[in-house]
C-alpha positions in Angstrom: 0.2 -0.1 0.0 1.5 3.5 -1.0 2.2 6.1 2.2 0.4 8.9 2.0 1.8 12.0 0.1 3.7 15.1 2.0 0.4 17.0 2.0 -1.8 14.7 3.9 -2.2 15.6 7.6 -4.0 14.1 10.7 -7.6 15.1 10.6 -9.9 15.5 13.9 -11.1 11.9 14.8 -14.5 10.5 15.2 -14.0 7.2 16.0 -17.6 5.6 17.4 -19.5 7.2 14.4 -17.3 5.6 11.6 -17.0 1.9 13.3 -20.5 1.0 11.6 -19.7 2.2 8.0 -16.4 1.2 8.0 -17.3 -2.1 8.9 -19.3 -2.4 5.9 -16.7 -1.6 3.4 -15.3 -4.2 1.0 -12.2 -6.0 1.7 -8.9 -4.1 0.3 -8.4 -7.3 -2.0 -11.8 -6.7 -3.9 -11.2 -2.9 -4.6 -11.0 -2.1 -8.5 -9.8 0.9 -10.2 -11.9 2.5 -13.2 -13.6 -0.8 -13.0 -16.2 -0.9 -16.2 -20.1 -1.8 -16.0 -21.8 -4.8 -17.2 -22.3 -3.3 -20.9 -18.9 -2.0 -21.4 -16.7 -5.0 -19.9 -17.8 -7.3 -22.7 -17.2 -4.6 -25.3 -13.5 -4.0 -23.9 -12.7 -7.9 -23.7 -13.7 -8.2 -27.3 -11.6 -5.5 -28.3 -8.3 -6.9 -26.5 -8.9 -9.6 -28.7 -9.1 -7.2 -31.9 -12.7 -7.5 -32.7 -14.5 -4.2 -32.8 -18.3 -5.3 -33.2 -19.4 -5.4 -29.6 -18.0 -1.9 -29.0 -19.5 -0.8 -32.2 -23.1 -2.0 -31.1 -22.7 -0.8 -27.7 -22.3 3.0 -28.9 -24.8 2.1 -31.3 -27.2 1.6 -28.8 -26.4 4.5 -26.6 -27.1 6.7 -29.6 -30.1 5.1 -30.4 -31.6 5.5 -27.0 -30.2 8.6 -26.3 -28.0 7.5 -23.4 -25.8 10.7 -23.7 -23.8 10.5 -20.4 -23.0 6.6 -20.8 -22.1 7.3 -24.1 -19.5 9.9 -23.5 -17.9 7.7 -20.7 -17.9 4.7 -23.1 -16.0 6.6 -26.0 -13.6 7.7 -23.3 -12.6 4.4 -22.2 -12.8 3.0 -25.5 -10.4 5.9 -27.0 -8.4 5.2 -23.7 -8.0 1.7 -24.6 -6.9 2.5 -28.2 -4.1 4.1 -27.4 -2.1 1.3 -26.8 -4.0 -0.8 -28.7 -5.7 0.9 -31.8 -5.7 -2.1 -34.2 -9.3 -2.5 -34.0 -10.1 0.7 -34.0 -8.3 0.7 -37.5 -10.5 -2.2 -38.3 -13.7 -0.5 -37.7 -12.7 2.6 -39.4 -11.7 0.8 -42.4 -14.8 -1.3 -42.9 -17.2 1.7 -41.7 -15.2 4.7 -42.0 -18.5 6.9 -41.6 -20.2 5.5 -38.7 -21.0 8.2 -36.3 -19.4 5.9 -33.5 -16.5 5.4 -35.1 -15.7 8.8 -35.9 -16.7 9.6 -32.1 -14.0 7.3 -30.7 -11.6 8.4 -33.4 -11.9 12.2 -32.6 -11.5 11.5 -28.7 -8.6 9.5 -29.3 -7.0 12.2 -31.5 -7.4 14.6 -28.8 -5.7 12.3 -26.2 -3.1 11.8 -28.3 -2.3 15.4 -28.7 -3.2 16.4 -25.2 0.5 15.4 -23.3 2.8 16.9 -25.7 4.2 20.2 -25.2 2.9 21.4 -29.1 -0.3 20.4 -27.6 -2.1 23.6 -29.1 -0.6 23.2 -32.7 -1.3 19.3 -32.7 -4.9 20.1 -31.9 -5.4 22.3 -34.5 -4.7 19.8 -36.8 -7.3 17.1 -35.6 -10.2 19.7 -35.9 -11.6 17.8 -38.9 -12.0 14.6 -36.8 -14.1 16.4 -34.1 -16.0 18.3 -37.0 -16.8 14.9 -38.5 -17.7 13.3 -35.6 -20.2 16.2 -35.1 -21.6 16.1 -38.0 -22.1 12.0 -37.6 -25.6 12.6 -35.6 -27.2 15.7 -34.9 -28.7 14.9 -31.9 -25.5 13.7 -30.2 -23.7 16.3 -27.5 -20.7 13.9 -26.8 -18.8 15.2 -29.8 -19.2 18.8 -28.8 -17.9 17.8 -25.0 -14.7 16.7 -27.3 -15.0 20.1 -29.3 -15.0 22.2 -25.7 -12.0 20.1 -24.4 -10.2 20.7 -27.9 -11.2 24.5 -27.7 -9.6 24.5 -24.0 -6.6 22.7 -24.9 -5.9 24.9 -28.3 -6.5 27.8 -26.1 -9.4 29.4 -28.5 -11.2 32.3 -27.4 -13.9 32.9 -25.2 -16.2 33.8 -28.3 -15.4 30.8 -30.4 -15.9 28.5 -27.0 -19.4 30.3 -26.5 -20.3 29.2 -30.0 -19.5 25.6 -29.2 -21.2 25.9 -25.5 -24.6 26.7 -27.4 -24.5 24.1 -29.6 -23.6 21.5 -27.1 -26.4 22.8 -24.6 -29.1 22.6 -27.6 -28.6 19.2 -28.0 -28.3 18.2 -24.1 -29.2 21.3 -21.5 -27.8 18.8 -18.7 -25.1 16.8 -20.3 -22.6 16.3 -17.5 -19.5 15.8 -19.7 -20.2 19.1 -21.3 -20.7 21.3 -18.2 -17.3 19.9 -16.7 -15.6 20.7 -19.9 -17.2 24.4 -19.7 -16.0 24.6 -15.7 -12.5 23.6 -16.9 -12.3 26.0 -19.7 -13.2 28.7 -17.0 -11.1 27.7 -14.6 -8.1 27.6 -17.0 -9.1 31.0 -18.8 -9.9 32.9 -15.2 -6.8 31.2 -13.4 -8.0 31.5 -9.8 -11.8 33.2 -10.3 -13.1 30.3 -8.5 -16.3 32.1 -7.4 -17.0 32.7 -11.0 -16.7 29.2 -11.6 -18.7 28.2 -8.4 -21.4 30.7 -9.9 -21.6 28.6 -13.5 -21.6 25.7 -11.4 -24.3 26.5 -9.3 -26.6 28.0 -11.8 -26.4 24.9 -13.7 -26.9 22.7 -11.1 -30.4 24.7 -9.9 -31.2 24.5 -13.3 -30.7 20.7 -13.9 -33.2 17.5 -12.6 -32.4 16.4 -9.0 -31.3 13.2 -10.6 -28.7 14.9 -13.0 -25.1 14.6 -12.7 -25.0 18.2 -13.2 -25.8 18.2 -9.6 -22.2 17.3 -9.0 -20.8 20.3 -10.8 -20.4 22.7 -7.8 -18.6 19.7 -6.0 -16.0 19.8 -8.9 -15.5 23.6 -8.5 -14.9 23.0 -4.7 -12.1 20.6 -5.6 -10.5 22.4 -8.0 -10.7 25.3 -5.2 -9.6 23.2 -2.4 -6.5 21.9 -4.7 -5.6 25.2 -5.8 -3.4 28.0 -4.3 -4.6 31.1 -5.7 -7.6 33.9 -5.9 -9.9 35.1 -3.0 -11.1 32.5 -0.7 -14.6 30.6 -1.0 -16.5 30.8 1.8 -16.8 27.7 3.8 -20.6 27.3 3.8 -20.4 27.6 0.1 -18.0 24.4 0.0 -20.3 22.6 2.6 -23.5 23.2 0.3 -21.7 22.1 -2.7 -21.0 18.7 -1.0 -24.4 18.6 0.6 -26.0 18.7 -3.2 -23.4 15.9 -4.1 -24.8 14.1 -0.9 -28.4 14.4 -2.6 -27.5 13.1 -5.7 -25.3 9.9 -4.3 -28.6 9.1 -2.3 -30.6 9.0 -5.6 -28.1 6.7 -7.2 -27.4 3.2 -7.0 -24.8 2.0 -4.3 -21.9 0.2 -5.0 -22.4 0.5 -8.8 -19.3 1.6 -11.5 -21.4 4.3 -12.8 -21.4 6.7 -9.7 -18.0 5.8 -8.7 -16.3 8.7 -9.8 -19.0 11.1 -8.2 -18.8 9.2 -5.2 -15.0 9.0 -5.3 -14.7 12.7 -5.9 -17.4 13.5 -3.1 -15.4 11.3 -0.4 -12.3 13.3 -1.3 -13.8 16.5 -1.0 -15.3 15.5 2.4 -12.3 14.3 3.8 -10.6 17.8 2.9 -13.7 19.5 4.4 -13.0 17.3 7.8 -16.4 15.7 7.5 -15.5 12.3 8.3 -18.8 10.6 9.3 -20.3 12.0 5.5 -17.0 10.7 4.0 -17.4 7.3 5.5 -20.8 6.9 4.1 -19.6 7.8 0.8 -16.9 5.2 0.8 -19.6 3.0 1.7 -21.5 3.4 -0.8 -18.8 3.5 -3.7 -18.1 -0.2 -2.7 -15.0 -1.5 -4.3 -15.3 0.8 -7.1 -12.0 3.3 -7.0 -11.4 5.8 -9.7 -8.3 7.3 -11.0 -10.1 10.8 -10.5 -9.5 12.4 -8.0 -7.2 10.4 -6.4 -4.7 10.8 -9.2 -4.2 14.5 -8.8 -2.8 14.4 -5.5 -0.8 10.8 -5.9 0.7 9.0 -8.3 -1.1 5.6 -7.3 -4.5 6.4 -6.9 -5.7 3.4 -6.0 -3.0 2.9 -3.1 -4.4 6.1 -1.7 -8.1 5.1 -2.0 -7.1 2.0 0.1 -5.4 3.7 2.4 -8.2 6.3 3.1 -10.3 3.4 3.7 -8.2 1.9 5.8 -7.9 5.0 8.0 -11.9 5.0 8.1 -11.3 1.3 9.1 -9.1 2.6 12.0 -11.5 5.5 12.7 -8.8 7.8 12.2 -9.6 9.3 8.8 -7.3 11.9 7.4 -7.7 14.9 5.4 -6.5 16.3 2.1 -4.6 19.7 2.6 -3.3 22.0 -0.3 0.7 22.0 -0.3 1.8 25.2 0.3 4.0 25.6 -3.2 2.8 23.7 -5.8 -0.6 22.7 -4.5 -2.5 23.7 -7.4 -0.2 22.6 -10.4 -1.5 18.7 -10.1 -5.3 19.5 -10.3 -4.7 22.2 -12.9 -2.7 20.2 -15.3 -3.2 17.0 -14.7 -5.2 15.1 -17.3 -8.0 16.9 -19.4 
């Protein structure tokens, strides 16, 4: 198990209240990092064998049924797999070059490949035609517009162009979580330190969204960005607690111990720990079950599963630790890690 990073400090103890929830936690050996759900798992097994058809059928079903959140998540995972094993995607493109689903995965893969490069902005400009093709694949689909929003941030596009993309995205789905996260990230990178403006955007979006929409977790993302950062004016503590409380209400509406809501619950647990709310964090760790996710733990540690297990071990021993901001580079990983 990995040791805690240097910017983890002891928090106040709440031993008695935590024991019941800690006892319900799955064993460490059962923990899974970024586990696929029951629909995505077989598709990933198939592409590992070079067969693209199950992935094509999976994405086609999400598009036909308008399951945009799942479509976004599946496209990201399939593109991530294709970074090291692209043979199945090459075969798919050769067989069905105008399939909206292969166009989407191809566009996401192109953005992923360009992102780590020091020449990111220039490389991303070269992949614009792939994103345009994906957006034209199905006029109803907001997911290519989420890719376009990420692309605009990475290529340092101006505000007017980004607003045009944003308007196109929300016309297709006014409450698509991925598009809202992309917009929040753009705001954070464009107006560095303006956490209150990011909170304003996130709060408005959450207030307008249905109670069971993942957009209810957008203020939580703003809270995490603020807690991980080191600049700008302070955000009042009640606003941070309100963001966490809104996400707790969302978590209560989602299925327990399931891969789909796992990232929201991992993020919620992390923020609650930082806010020194160990009892609430213990409840979220129990609801998470065995499903660890890279985000947010990889923003503060190179071993996200190890940190997840360490936090759970502290819950079991009723000495829950709290995440604190490093004094120097405390905003750098959260601002620059991943996209």
